[in-house]
N, C-alpha and C positions, 0 to 999 in steps of 0.2 A: 281934818283933811280932806277941802271941796271934793265933791266927785271928778271934777272934772278932773282935776288934778292929779289925782289918783290914777284915768285912764289913763294921763295922760303920758304918766311913768309906771305902766304897763306897758304903751305901745313904741313905749322906749326901749325894754324890758324883750317888748317880742322886736324887736325891730333889730338888737345887738342878736337875739338870738338867729334870726333871721341867719345877720350878716355874717357870721359865725360861719353856722351850715353850706355860707352860698359860698365861702371861703376855701371853705375843708371840701368840700363837691369839687371846684376849681381843684387844684393844689391835685386831691388826690386822681382827677380825668387831666390834668395834663401833666403826671408823674409814668404813667399812663400810655400816653402818645408817647413821651421820650425812651420808655422803655418797650414799648413796641419798633418803634422806630430803632433801636439799637438793634435788633436781635437783624431786621432787616436790614441794618445796614451791615452785617456782620455776614449774610447769608454773599452779600454781592460780594465779600471775598474772598468766599466759597465758587461765588458763579465763577470767577474768574478764572481764576484756579482750574475749574474745572473746562470751561474755553479752551485752553490752552493745554490741556489733555486730551479731548476732542479734536483738537488741531495734533499736535502727538500722533496718536492712533490711526489716521489713513498713512501717513509717512510712514509709518512702522512696517505695517500692513504693507507695503509698494517696493522699500526692501524685504521684507521676506520672498514674496513671489515669484524674488527671480529664484532664490536656491528651494522652495518648499511646491516645488512643479503638484505636488501629488497629494497634497495639505489644504485641499481646493476650496472645503466644506468648514472647514478650522478656520482659514481666517475669511471666508464669508458670514463665518457667526461672528466674530468679532466688529467686523466693518457695522452689519444688523445688527447690534448689542450698542454699537456705541451708537448711529442715531437715534436712537429708543432714547438711550440714555440722554444722549444733543435736547433732543423731547423735549422729558417732564425732567430737563436743569430752566427749559425753556419756560412751561409750564410756571415749575415752584418759583426761578425769577421777576415772574409775574407779582408774585404777590407770594409771600414770601408763610404771610402768619394762615395760607390757607392749608389745614393739617395733611389736607386728599391731595395734592399734591406731591407737598413735599413725604409724603407715606410712596407717594407714587413715583420718588425719585433716585428712593433708598430705594426697593423692585429691582428700579434698570438697572441705580450700579450696583445693588449684589448680580445684579447678568450677567454686567458687565467686566466688575468683578475676576466674574467665574470663566468670561470668555479668553479673559487674559491671558486668562492661569491655564488653561487649558493649551492656548500655545506659549508658554512662555517653556512646558513640558515638550510639548512636540519640538522644540526648536531646539531643545537639549540635542539630538539626535542627528541634528545638520554643521558640525564641529566649520565650516568653513562662513556659516552664515555668524559665528557666534564671535569667530575670529575678526567677521565686518568695523572697515571700521564709521561707514556712518551707522551702523547696526547699534555696534557701542557707543556713542553718544547718544543714539533716540536711548538706550533704553535708561540713561545717566544724568537725560533729562526727565526723561518720563517715573525716574525712581524718586529726583526729587520734586519736582507735580504732589506727586502723589502723597511726600511727606507737610508740602504743602497746607493741600487737603484733608492733612490728620492735621491739622493744628488752628488751619479752621473754620474746620468742624467741632474744634473745641470748643470756639471761643464762641461760636452761633451757641450752641448746647448752652453754655457756661448763661449767654447774652437769653435764652431762652427760657432756662431755669427761676434765672429774675424776673420776668415776665409774670412765667408763672405764679409766682409763690405770692409776685403784691398779687394780681389779680384771682387770690385763690381767702386772703389776708382779707378780716373783720374791720374796718367797712369799705376795702378796696372791693373786696366781693358783690360789695348793693352796687358799685357804680359799676363793676365792673358787667353785671347783669348788664344794666340799665340803655347802659353806649355800646352794646354788641362787643365787648372786646374777650370772643372768641379766644380759648386755652391753643397755643401753639404750640407743634408735633417737632418734640426732640428731632435733627436728623443721625439719628444710629444705621448701624450695618446691620443687619436681623442674623443674618448669614454667619458664624464664628467661623468660616474659614475668609473670610473675605474680612473680617476686622481689621487684619493685618494689611497694608499697605502693601501692594504688588511687589515683589525686591527680585529687582533681573543681576544678574551678575555673569559676564560677557570675557571676566578677565582669566 
């Protein structure tokens, strides 16, 4: 066999190998992008429900004010925690792939859950407030929203788990490292007392 032909064969084989490698790299890269976009979209669903809850809380506090004149500190703590959580949610919504932003939101949400829990515990001492029609409607909407947040959070965590698994397995981990596909943070409530959605019943 002529050396020239042999060189052409070798070059042809190397070209095929290079094309196959490029196709594999592009396929893995596109898959990682798809999975990352999927969990970002899943977070957008959480964000919608969080905004709904943040809008409900001031109305609930305003309704409670008329009955709980001596509980100003409790009411102010709820609004402060709500504002902090709202800011943390805005930061997380800006980049759900930023693990520190998600951790910040988790902490703020745990604090808000604690403040809301204290508010509802205090409300038990005010039967007229519990019987207020507006309060009953707000509490029902809030409970419904908490349930939606829980479902959205589960969907987000499932998407994050799929993405993280993909970026950790070989050979995806090599591509993930080359193109800075960082690990995504699960959205979990760390305080066990806050793991259940706020339950309110004034009936």
